[in-house]
N, C-alpha and C positions, 0 to 999 in steps of 0.2 A: 504494499501499498505505503503511494505516495502522500508526504502529508507538506501542504503550503504551509508555512508558519513565517511569520513577518520576525527578522534576524535583527531588527533595532529595539526590539521591543526584550527589555530585558528578563520579564516572567516567560512572555515565550521561548525564549530560551533554555530558561531554567527549565522548563519543562520537556522540551527536547533534548538538553543531555540526560534526564533523566529515562526517556524513552529511549536512548540511543544506547545506551547503557543497560539498561535492561535487556532492548534487542540485543547487542551484544552477548550479554555473561547467558541469555537463553538461546542463540543461534547460531553463536561464535561467527565464521566467515561467512555464513548464508542469511542475510538481516533481513526481514521481512518486511519493514519500515526504510524509506526512504523520504529524505529531508530535503526539500526545496525553499531556498529564503527566498521568499517575496520580495524581499531589500534590498538585496543585491542586483546589482547594475545592468545585468545581464538576464535578466527575468523575461523571461518569452511565452507569454502565454498561450500562444499555438503551440508550447509545447506540451502543457498542461491543460488539456479542455477547453481552450478558449478560456480560462479564468484569469481576469482583469487582476490588474494592481489592486483598483478602486474596490472591485469585489473581495477578492483576497484579502483585503485590508478592514474590511467588515466585518467579517466572518472569518473561519478562519475553513478551509477544504482540505477534501481528501479524495485519493482517486484511487480506487479498490483496484488488486490484481487483473479483474476482468471488465476493469473500464467503468462502472459503477461511481458517480459523482457524490459525494457526501458534505455535507456542510454544518456547519454548527456542534451539539454535543454528539453526535454523532459519529465523529470522527474520531474523537475522544474513547469512547465504548468500543469503536474497532481497532483502535491502535493500541487501549488498553487488552484489551481480549488479545489479541494477537502477540502481545507481551506476555501472556502468563496473567496480567493483571485486574482481568475482565470484574474480578466481583467488587471493586473498588467502585466503577461505574455501574453495576448491575442495579443497584434500587433506582438508577434514574429511566431507567423500563418501569417501574411499578405506577398503576395509574395515577395515585394520587400525588407521585412526586414528578414523574415525568413533565405538566407541566408549569412547574414550578420551576423547573432545573432550567426548562428549556428557557422563561423567561429571564430567567435572572442572567443566564449566559448572554441573551439579546443586548440586555443591559450593561453588562459587562465590555461586551465589544465594541455599544455604544461609545462605553466611557473608559475604555483602555487606553486610549492616545494619551487623555489628558490626566490619567492616573498616574501616569508611568511617564510625567514632563515631556511629553513629545509633542509635537506642531500637530495641529489639527490634519483632519484629511486631506482638503480643499490645500492647504501649504503643502502639501508632502505628494499631491496630484499634479499641482503646477507643469513640472515637466516630464511626469511620468504618464500621467494617466490617458487612455484614448478618448474621442469625443463619445462614444458610446460604449454599451457591456455587455457581451455574450454572452453570459451569465446570469439568469433571472435570479432572483430569492429563491431561496427554496423552501419545501414545504416540508418542514415535519424531518428536516434535515437530509432529507435524500432525495439525489437527483439520480436520472440515469442520461448518457450521452450514446443514445442509440443512434440521433445525426449525424454524431460525429465522429473524425478519424480514431479509430485506435492510437491506445495511447501507446508511447513508446515501451520497449521489453521494461518491466520493472521488477525488483525482489519478488519471490513467491511470496502470497500470502494467503 
C-alpha cells in the first residue's frame, strides 16, 4: 500500500517513522507500505492516481496494492492492519465510534497546518497546486480507481 503523507508535518513524520519501523520489523526486506512525500518538490500526481497536492494536503490518501484509492481514517486502519497493529484502529469501525472518529479526523485535517505552525493551504499551494483537482472528496473514506490507469508496481499488500 502506498501512503501519501505530508513530509513537512512533524506529526505526520512521526507516524510515518512508526509505521516504517513496524513494517521493517514485521516484513524485513519486503515492506508492505511505501511512503510518498507529497511535500517533496518532485511529487507527481499522475504517478499516484491523480491525487493532487491540494487534495493530499486536505486529507491523507492511500493506494492499496490492487489500486483501491483510500482516504481519511481508512488509510490508518489499513496501514496499521498491514503491520500487525490493526487492533489499534479496530474500534474505529464500531457503529457508534466510527462517525465520531471520522468527524474528529476531518476536524484535525482542517486545522493541522495551523496547529503545527505551518502556513495555510492557500499559501502552500501558491506555486504547487493545479487549477482543478482530479480526485473528488471521498465518502466513507474509500474510493476506487476504475477509470484511472493502474498504479505503478507497489510493495505487496
